[in-house]
N, C-alpha and C positions, 0 to 999 in steps of 0.2 A: 624542400620538405619531403622527407621519406615517409609516404603515407604507410608503409609497410613495418614501420618501426613500432613494436607493441608499447613501449614506452611513449612515445609520440602520441599513438592513438588513445593511451590511457590519459594522459594529460589533457587532451582534447575533450574526453569524456568527462573529466572532472569539471573542466571549464563549462561544459553544457550543464552538468549538475547544478552547479552553482547557479544558472539562470533559471531553471525549471523545477529544482526541488531543493531549496536552500537547507531545509532542515537535514536531509539525507547528505548534502554536501558538508554540512558542518561534522555530522557523524562519521564522515570519512576522515576529516581532519583530527577527529578524536580517536581514529585507529591505528593501529601500527603502520608505520611509513611503508613498509614492504608490502602491506596488504592494500594500500590506499588505492592504487590504480584499479586493481581488479574489482574493488567494491565499487568503484566509481563506474566502470562500464557496466556492472549488473544493476547498479541503482539507475543509471541515466536509461537503460534499455527499459526498465520499469517504469520510469516517468514517462518515455516516449509512449508507451502502451496506455498510459492511464491519460495522456491528455489527447488521445486521438479524437475522442467525442469532441472536444473543443476545436478540432481544427477542421472537421468536415460537418456537412449539411445533411447528409444522408448516410444512412448504414451502410450502402454498398461501397462507396470510397473507403469506409474506415475498415471495412473487412478486407478490401485490397491492400492497405497498410498493413494489417495484420497478417495477411497471407505472405507479405514480404518476409516478415521475420521467422514465420513457420517454415518458408522454403529454406531460408537461411540455415536454420538449426537441423533441419532433416537432409542438409547438404544438397539442396536444389537451388542455391542462391542464382539470381539473375544478374549477370554481369560481373564485374570484378568486385570482389569483396572490399579490395584496397580503396576504392572509391568512397566508401562509406566508413569513416574513422570508427564510428561507434560500432558498427557491425563487425569491423575487423577485431576491435578491443574485446567485444563479447565473445567472439570465437576463441580468442586467444585466451581468455580467462576460463572458458567452459574446457578447454583442452589442458591448459596449465593445472587447474584445479580439479579436474575430473568431474564437473558437475553434470548432473543427470539432465540431459538434454529433453527428456520427456516431461520433467517437472516444468522446465521453461516452455514447453510447447502448451501443456494443460495451464500455464498461466496466461498464455494468449488465448486459447479457447475460452477461458472464464471470462476473460475482457470483452468478449463479443456481446455479453449481456448488457455492458454499458452503452452499446451503440443503438440499443432499442429501448422502448419504453414499457416492456413487459413487467409487471409486478413481481416482487420477490414472494414465492408462493409460501414459504414456511421457515421456521428458525433452522431447520436442517438445511435448506437451500442456502440460507444466508451464511451460516457456518462453513458450508461447503466451498462457496465462493470465495470466504475470507480465507479459507484453508488452501485455496490453489492460488491465492493472491499474495495477501499480505503475509500469511504465515509461511508459504513457501520462499517469500523473500528472505525473510530473517533466517530459515533454516539453509538456504543457499550462502547467505552473507557468512553465516556461522561454519559452512564447509571450507568455506575460503580461509576463514580464521584460525580453525582447528578441527579437522574433520573428526577425530575422536570425540571431543567434547560437544560437537555440534549434534551428534547421535544421542549423546545423554542428555541433551537439552531439547529434544525434538516436542516432548509434551510442553515444555514451556513456550516454544516458538508457536505451537497450534493454538494456546490459549491468547498468547500476546498478539498476534495476529488477528484473531477475532476482535479483541478490544481495540486495536489500532484501526482497523477496518471501519468499525461502528463510529469511532471518533471522527474519522475521515468523512463518512457518510453525513454526520450531524454539520460538520464544518461547512458541506456542500449543499445542505438541505434547502437553502433558499434558491440556489441555483437548479437544483434539481427539481423542485417545485414549478419554477417557471418552465422548464423543459417537459414535464409531466411524467418525471420520472419517481418512483417510490421505492425507496430501499428497505423500509420497515416492512418486515414480514406480514402478508395477509392474515395470518392467524393471531397476530398481536393487534392489527387494525380491528379485525373482527371482535376480539375480545372486549375492546374498549367501545364497542358499538360504530364503527367506522368501516367504510370500504375505500378502494383506491380513489374514486371520484371524489367523496365527501372529505377525505383528507387532503387531496388536492385544492379544493374549494377554499378550504382554509377558514372557514367561517364557525365552524362549530369547536371554537377554543378550548372548552372543557375537555371534551374527548380527544382531541388532538394532543393537549397537554399529557393526558393520560398516556397516550401511545408513545409519545416521545420519552416520558419518564420510563416506561418499561423497557423501551429500546435501549435507552443509556445505561439502564438498570443492568440489562444483560451484557453490555460491555464491561461494566464494572465486576461483574460475577466473573467474567473471562480474565481480567485484569489481576483479579485477587487469586486465581487458581494459577496463573502464570507466574505471579510472585511467590507463590508457595512451592512452586517447582524450582525455584531457585537457580536460574541458568548460571553456568561455569562463568568465572571471571574471564576465561580465555576467549569466550566467545560474546562476552557482554557488549562489545561495541555494536554487534548485528542488533542488539535489543535497544540501544540507546533513543532513537526516535519513538518509543513505546514510552518511554518517560513522559511524552507530550499527550498523551490520551487522557489521564485521568483529570486535569483540569477542564477538558472538554466536556467530558462525561458528567462531570459534578455539575457544571453550569447548565448543561442541557436538562439534568433532572429538576434544577431550580427554576429554570425560565420556562420550560414546557413550550407552548405554542409561539412564544416570541422568538423561539430559534428559527422560525420561519422569516423573522423581519430583521433580527440583529447579527452580528457575527460573533461566534465563539472564539474566535481566533486570538491568542494573546500576541502581544508584540514580539517581533523579531528577538529583541535582545533578552526578553524573559526567557523564550524557547530556548534560547542559547544557553542561558544560565541553567535551566532545567537539565539539559543533556550534560552539560560540564559537570553539574553536581552529581548525577546518576552515575557518570564515570567514576568520579573520585570516591563515591560510595559503594560502589560495585554492586549497586542494585537499581532495578527499575520501579 
């Protein structure tokens, strides 16, 4: 096997994505064939960053893993890049589509927050985190699909990423609570009479429900703004995973504190249908 072959590395990235992020794997399959491998490399890189907290028991090993990717993007790779098919595929994608490396480095920097249990201080901090992770991923995928149209859809990507990030945080909330993580901004908790410790305790169901409803409502506000911005059809495949956000946000507003005890995730077949229909309708 020639590990230096970009097509082979992209195929490996797509196979990795199928195992660790099935929704974006399907989004790749719903994208133009000639862009699929590059999107897979980008999405698999994102998935690797997102799961580091799950793979380490302490923050320091997580930071070391992130440093590997930072060094790779900054031209200081350790050892042969060919030994890591995903790394090789990512660099090939960055070079072929002239993706801004600093945006990818900023994505890594933002993900360091996930390794610790520090609270999200404010709505501005939350939107900044989402902007450098989920929104940036949509924008980078758009640059692969159509650089010109991606620039026109930057505002839609910004709002869509915040909505998608909040829906993801709601899906992971039971796990985050067990870890001691709180992604709901402290200013929202404070407005509902809570702080980080009382939210994690999980006993004040009424106030916790109010905080979760406000948090999900913020996600729905951003989703509405993303839809109003109407991303171009040529970059729509980059937005397809955002089609999965609304049912999560709606359920969270209805269930309130029960989000901490029950899953909001729809079955895989339903999620596949939502993305497929969004692709056919040309709307998220």
